[in-house]
C-alpha positions as CSV (number, residue, x, y, z in Angstrom):
1,M,-20.3,-40.1,-119.9
2,E,-17.1,-41.8,-118.8
3,R,-17.1,-39.8,-115.5
4,H,-20.9,-40.4,-115.1
5,C,-20.4,-44.1,-115.3
6,Y,-17.3,-44.0,-113.0
7,N,-19.2,-42.0,-110.3
8,G,-22.2,-44.3,-110.7
9,R,-20.1,-47.4,-110.0
10,K,-18.5,-45.8,-106.9
11,I,-21.9,-44.8,-105.5
12,A,-23.4,-48.2,-106.2
13,E,-20.5,-50.0,-104.6
14,F,-20.7,-47.7,-101.5
15,L,-24.5,-48.2,-101.2
16,K,-24.2,-52.0,-101.5
17,T,-21.9,-52.2,-98.5
18,H,-23.8,-49.6,-96.4
19,P,-25.3,-51.1,-93.3
20,R,-28.6,-49.1,-93.6
21,V,-29.2,-50.0,-97.2
22,D,-31.3,-53.1,-98.0
23,K,-31.0,-53.5,-101.8
24,V,-29.2,-51.7,-104.6
25,Y,-30.5,-51.8,-108.2
26,W,-27.7,-51.0,-110.7
27,P,-27.2,-53.0,-113.9
28,G,-23.4,-53.1,-113.4
29,F,-23.8,-55.6,-110.6
30,P,-23.6,-59.2,-111.9
31,D,-26.6,-60.2,-109.7
32,H,-28.8,-57.5,-111.3
33,P,-31.6,-59.4,-113.3
34,N,-30.8,-57.4,-116.4
35,H,-27.0,-57.4,-116.1
36,D,-26.4,-59.6,-119.2
37,V,-28.7,-57.4,-121.4
38,A,-27.0,-54.2,-120.1
39,K,-23.6,-55.7,-120.8
40,K,-24.5,-56.4,-124.4
41,Q,-26.2,-53.1,-125.0
42,M,-24.0,-50.6,-123.1
43,K,-20.3,-49.7,-123.0
44,D,-20.6,-49.1,-119.3
45,F,-23.5,-49.2,-116.8
46,G,-24.3,-45.6,-116.2
47,G,-25.0,-43.6,-113.1
48,M,-28.7,-44.3,-112.5
49,I,-29.1,-46.2,-109.3
50,S,-32.1,-47.2,-107.1
51,F,-31.9,-48.5,-103.6
52,T,-34.1,-49.3,-100.6
53,I,-33.5,-48.6,-97.0
54,K,-33.7,-51.4,-94.4
55,G,-37.0,-51.4,-92.7
56,N,-38.8,-49.9,-95.8
57,R,-39.9,-46.8,-93.9
58,M,-40.8,-43.6,-95.7
59,E,-39.5,-41.4,-92.9
60,E,-36.0,-42.9,-93.3
61,A,-36.1,-42.4,-97.1
62,F,-37.0,-38.7,-96.6
63,K,-34.2,-38.4,-94.0
64,V,-31.6,-39.8,-96.5
65,A,-32.9,-37.7,-99.4
66,S,-33.0,-34.4,-97.5
67,S,-29.6,-34.9,-95.8
68,L,-27.6,-35.0,-99.0
69,K,-25.5,-32.0,-100.0
70,I,-24.6,-32.7,-103.7
71,F,-27.9,-34.3,-104.8
72,S,-31.1,-32.3,-105.0
73,L,-34.5,-33.8,-104.3
74,A,-36.4,-33.5,-107.6
75,E,-38.4,-35.4,-110.3
76,S,-36.4,-35.7,-113.5
77,L,-34.4,-38.2,-115.4
78,G,-33.6,-36.0,-118.4
79,G,-31.2,-33.4,-116.9
80,V,-27.5,-33.3,-116.2
81,E,-27.9,-32.4,-112.5
82,S,-27.3,-34.8,-109.7
83,L,-30.7,-35.6,-108.4
84,I,-32.3,-37.9,-105.9
85,G,-36.0,-38.9,-106.1
86,H,-38.5,-40.8,-103.9
87,P,-41.0,-42.4,-106.3
88,A,-43.5,-43.5,-103.6
89,S,-44.2,-39.9,-102.8
90,M,-43.4,-38.3,-106.1
91,T,-43.7,-39.8,-109.6
92,H,-45.4,-43.0,-108.5
93,A,-47.6,-41.8,-105.6
94,S,-50.9,-42.6,-107.4
95,I,-49.7,-46.0,-108.7
96,Q,-48.7,-47.1,-105.2
97,K,-52.2,-46.3,-103.8
98,Q,-53.9,-48.1,-106.7
99,K,-51.9,-51.3,-106.2
100,G,-52.1,-51.3,-102.4
101,K,-48.5,-52.1,-102.4
102,S,-45.7,-49.7,-101.5
103,R,-41.9,-49.5,-101.8
104,E,-41.8,-46.7,-99.2
105,S,-38.0,-46.6,-99.0
106,L,-37.1,-46.9,-102.7
107,I,-34.9,-44.1,-103.8
108,H,-33.5,-43.2,-107.2
109,Y,-30.2,-41.4,-107.8
């Protein structure tokens, strides 16, 4: 778990400074809306990260997800593997259509 949190922090920090990334959602950042709650409830902030690509284009999100060598594109939050997911086309595809609103470039690590 210690290494999981360390790696999560490094990836979140990298993504936050990347020129093609719009927003990074990770509870370890003080500007995250639930940072104070996470700080009280957790010893560290974990390795689950979500981020959006500038321009909010699904094609760009697919390009990012398919170009990674360590992370596999898959739907799961319960395993120990390093995964990347694209909710708009995977787990949340039907919800996005119902609401008429889409986060095309949202990606989960």
